C-alpha positions in Angstrom: 13.6 -23.1 14.5 15.6 -20.5 16.4 14.0 -17.2 15.5 17.1 -15.2 16.0 19.0 -17.3 13.5 16.0 -17.2 11.2 16.0 -13.4 11.2 19.7 -13.4 10.4 19.0 -15.7 7.4 16.1 -13.5 6.3 18.2 -10.4 6.3 20.9 -12.1 4.3 18.2 -13.3 1.8 17.0 -9.7 1.4 20.4 -8.1 1.2 22.0 -10.8 -1.0 25.4 -9.9 0.5 27.2 -11.0 3.6 28.8 -7.6 4.1 25.6 -5.6 3.7 23.6 -8.1 5.9 26.2 -8.0 8.7 26.2 -4.2 8.6 22.4 -4.2 8.8 22.4 -6.6 11.7 25.2 -4.8 13.6 27.5 -7.9 13.7 30.7 -8.9 12.1 30.8 -10.7 8.8 32.6 -13.7 10.3 30.0 -13.9 13.0 27.2 -14.0 10.4 29.0 -16.7 8.5 29.3 -18.8 11.6 25.6 -18.3 12.4 24.7 -19.4 8.9 26.9 -22.5 9.0 25.2 -23.5 12.3 21.8 -23.1 10.7 22.7 -25.1 7.7 24.2 -27.9 9.9 21.0 -28.0 12.0 18.8 -28.0 8.9 21.0 -30.5 7.0 21.0 -28.6 3.8 22.8 -25.6 2.1 20.4 -22.6 2.3 22.4 -20.1 0.2 24.3 -20.3 -3.1 27.5 -18.3 -2.7 29.0 -19.0 -6.1 27.9 -15.8 -7.9 28.4 -12.1 -7.3 25.3 -12.1 -5.1 24.3 -14.6 -2.4 21.1 -16.4 -3.5 18.7 -18.7 -1.8 18.7 -22.4 -2.8 15.5 -24.4 -3.0 16.1 -25.5 0.6 16.7 -21.9 1.5 13.4 -20.8 0.1 11.6 -23.5 2.0 13.3 -22.5 5.2 12.5 -18.8 4.7 8.9 -19.5 3.8 8.4 -21.6 6.9 10.2 -19.1 9.1 8.0 -16.2 7.9 4.8 -18.2 8.8 6.2 -18.8 12.3 7.2 -15.2 12.6 3.8 -14.1 11.5 2.1 -16.3 14.2 4.5 -14.9 16.8 3.8 -11.3 15.7 0.0 -11.7 15.8 0.3 -13.2 19.3 2.3 -10.2 20.5 -0.4 -7.9 19.0 -3.2 -9.5 20.9 -1.3 -9.5 24.2 -0.5 -5.8 23.7 -4.2 -5.1 23.4 -4.9 -7.2 26.5 -2.3 -5.0 28.4 -4.3 -1.9 27.6 -2.1 -0.8 24.8 0.4 0.8 27.1 3.3 -0.4 25.0 3.9 -2.4 21.9 5.1 -2.0 18.3 3.7 -1.4 14.9 5.7 -2.5 11.8 5.0 -0.8 8.5 6.1 -1.8 5.0 6.9 1.4 3.2 8.9 2.6 0.2 12.1 4.5 1.0 10.8 7.8 -0.4 7.7 7.7 1.7 9.8 7.0 4.8 11.4 10.4 4.2 8.4 12.3 2.8 5.4 11.3 4.9 6.3 9.1 7.9 7.8 11.7 10.2 4.5 13.7 10.2 2.4 10.6 10.7 4.5 9.2 13.5 4.7 12.6 15.2 0.9 12.7 15.3 0.5 9.0 16.3 2.8 9.1 19.3 0.8 11.9 20.9 -1.8 9.2 21.6 0.5 6.2 22.0 3.8 7.6 23.3 5.0 4.1 24.5 4.8 2.5 21.1 7.7 1.6 18.9 7.3 2.2 15.1 9.3 -0.2 12.9 9.7 1.0 9.3 10.5 -1.8 6.9 11.6 -0.3 3.6 10.7 -2.2 0.5 10.1 -1.3 -3.2 7.4 -2.2 -5.7 6.0 -5.7 -5.4 8.2 -6.4 -2.4 5.8 -4.3 -0.3 2.8 -6.6 -0.9 4.9 -9.8 -0.8 6.1 -8.8 2.7 2.6 -8.0 3.9 1.3 -11.3 2.6 3.9 -13.2 4.4 3.5 -11.3 7.7 6.8 -9.5 7.7 5.0 -6.4 9.0 1.5 -5.4 10.1 0.6 -3.6 6.9 2.1 -1.7 4.0 1.5 1.6 2.3 1.3 0.9 -1.5 -0.4 1.9 -4.7 -3.9 0.5 -5.6 -5.1 -1.8 -6.9 -4.3 -4.8 -4.6 -5.5 -8.3 -4.8 -8.8 -8.3 -3.0 -8.6 -12.1 -2.4 -5.6 -11.6 -0.3 -5.8 -8.1 1.1 -8.2 -5.7 2.7 -7.2 -2.0 2.0 -8.0 1.5 3.2 -7.5 4.5 0.9 -5.5 7.2 2.5 -4.8 9.7 -0.3 -4.6 10.4 -4.0 -1.2 11.3 -5.5 -0.8 13.6 -8.5 2.0 12.9 -10.9 4.2 16.0 -11.0 7.2 17.3 -12.9 10.5 17.7 -11.0 12.9 20.0 -12.7 16.2 21.8 -11.7 15.4 25.1 -10.0 17.7 26.9 -12.5 15.7 25.6 -15.5 13.2 28.1 -17.1 9.9 26.5 -17.8 6.8 28.3 -19.1 3.8 27.9 -16.8 0.1 28.4 -17.4 -2.7 29.5 -15.1 -4.8 26.4 -14.3 -7.3 26.1 -11.5 -7.2 23.3 -8.9 -3.5 22.4 -9.4 -1.1 22.0 -6.5 1.8 23.6 -8.3 2.3 26.0 -11.3 1.0 24.1 -14.3 2.8 23.2 -17.5 1.7 21.5 -20.7 2.7 17.8 -21.0 4.4 18.8 -24.3 7.2 20.2 -22.2 8.6 16.7 -22.0 9.3 16.5 -25.8 13.0 16.4 -26.4 13.8 16.6 -22.7 16.3 14.5 -20.9 14.0 12.5 -18.6 15.5 10.6 -15.7 13.6 7.3 -15.5 13.2 4.4 -13.2 13.7 0.7 -13.8 11.1 -0.9 -16.0 9.5 -2.8 -13.0 8.6 0.4 -11.2 5.0 1.5 -11.3 6.0 5.2 -11.9 8.0 4.1 -14.9 5.1 2.3 -16.4 2.9 5.3 -15.8 5.5 7.5 -17.6 5.5 5.2 -20.6 1.7 5.2 -20.8 1.6 9.0 -20.6 4.2 9.4 -23.3 2.3 6.9 -25.6 -1.1 8.7 -24.9 0.2 12.2 -25.7 2.8 11.3 -28.4 5.7 12.4 -26.2 9.3 11.7 -27.4 11.9 12.3 -24.7 15.6 11.4 -24.3 16.9 9.1 -21.6 20.5 8.5 -20.5 20.0 8.0 -16.8 17.9 5.3 -15.2 17.6 4.9 -11.4 16.2 2.3 -9.1 14.6 4.8 -6.6 12.8 8.1 -6.6 15.3 9.5 -4.1 18.1 8.8 -6.7 15.9 10.4 -9.4 15.5 13.6 -7.4 19.3 13.7 -6.7 19.9 13.6 -10.4 17.4 16.4 -11.0 19.0 18.4 -8.2 22.3 18.1 -10.0 20.8 19.5 -13.2 21.0 16.3 -15.2 17.4 16.3 -16.4 13.8 16.3 -15.3 11.7 13.5 -13.8 8.0 12.5 -13.2 7.4 11.8 -9.5 4.4 11.3 -7.2 3.3 14.4 -5.4 3.7 12.5 -2.1 7.5 12.8 -2.5 7.3 16.5 -2.0 7.1 17.3 1.7 9.7 20.0 2.3 11.3 22.9 0.5 14.1 22.0 -1.9 16.1 24.9 -3.2 17.6 22.7 -6.0 14.3 21.5 -7.4 11.0 23.1 -8.6 7.8 21.1 -9.0 5.1 21.6 -11.6 1.6 20.2 -12.1 0.5 19.2 -15.6 -2.5 21.1 -17.0 -3.7 17.8 -18.5 -5.8 15.5 -16.3 -3.2 12.8 -15.8 -4.2 9.6 -13.9 -4.1 9.9 -10.1 -2.3 7.3 -8.0 -4.5 5.9 -5.3 -2.5 5.2 -2.2 -3.8 2.6 0.3 -2.9 0.8 3.5 -3.0 -2.9 2.7 -3.1 -5.9 5.1 -4.1 -9.5 4.8 -7.7 -10.4 5.2 -7.1 -12.6 8.3 -4.7 -10.1 9.8 -5.3 -9.2 13.4 -5.7 -5.4 13.6 -5.1 -4.0 17.1 -6.5 -0.7 18.4 -3.2 1.1 18.0 -2.9 -0.2 14.4 -6.4 1.2 13.7 -5.4 4.5 15.2 -2.2 4.6 13.0 -4.3 4.1 9.9 -6.8 6.8 11.0 -3.9 9.3 11.5 -2.8 8.6 7.9 -6.4 9.2 6.6 -6.8 12.3 8.7 -3.5 13.9 7.5 -4.2 12.8 3.9 -0.4 12.7 3.2 
C-alpha cells in the first residue's frame, strides 16, 4: 500500500467531496481523480460510490481505509519511538480536537509547550463528536481532547479540566443577573430560557443532548428556528442577534464585543474534559509534556 495514495483516499473519505478533498490536499481535482483511479486499479475494486451528491465509501473502500489506518498507526508509533531515541530534539504530536477548542484553547497550550520543545511540530486534526474517539481508536492521531466518559476498555484518559455550561447572549440584550458566589460570569436563573429563541446544535451533539436534559429537568420551553452543526456557527448567530445559546465555558477565551456570557445560578452538570488515548498507545516524553501543559493551564 502506497501511504501517500492512502492519505489521499482518507482525506476524500473524510471530506466526501472531490473539490473539498483536493483543496485540503493542495492539489487539483483532476490530479486527485487520477490518483484515485490508480489506487482502484491497483486494488482491483471500486473504493468510492460517486453516484450521489456526496462521495461515499464502498464496502471495499471501507476495508481499504481500515487496513490503511492500521498501517499508518504502526508507522506513526515507530516514528514516536525513534523521536524519543533521538533525544526528542525534533518530532511531531498530532492531536484530535474539536474546531472550537482549536480556536479557544490550543494557541495558549502550544505557546507554553514549544518553550520546552521548540523543534516540535503540532498537528491539529479537527473532528467533531464521536469522530474524535473513532480517530484516536484507529491511530489517526496521538490522542484526542474530548468529553468524558470514554470507553475504559479501549482508552486511558487524563482529566484536564471541568467545563461549566454558560449562556451566550447578544451584547445588546438586557438580562437580569443575580449575585451568586463561585460563578465565573454574572449569574442568571435558568428560567431566562423560557420563551427565548435558543440556537441549537444537531441532535447528535453532546451539548444539544445536555440542553434537552436541562430543559426537561427545569420545565423550560424555548423556541428554536436555527440549528447549527458547530459551536462556532452558534456563536456567530448569537453575535448577529438571532438568539441565545448554551455553550461550554471552554469556548470563551477572549473578549467578544458582540456577545455577553452568563453563568447559571442553578448547579448544572459540569462537563469533564479529558485527553484520551488507546491503552496500547506509545506515549513519548514530549506527548506526556503536552498533556502536563494542558493539566497545568486547566483550560
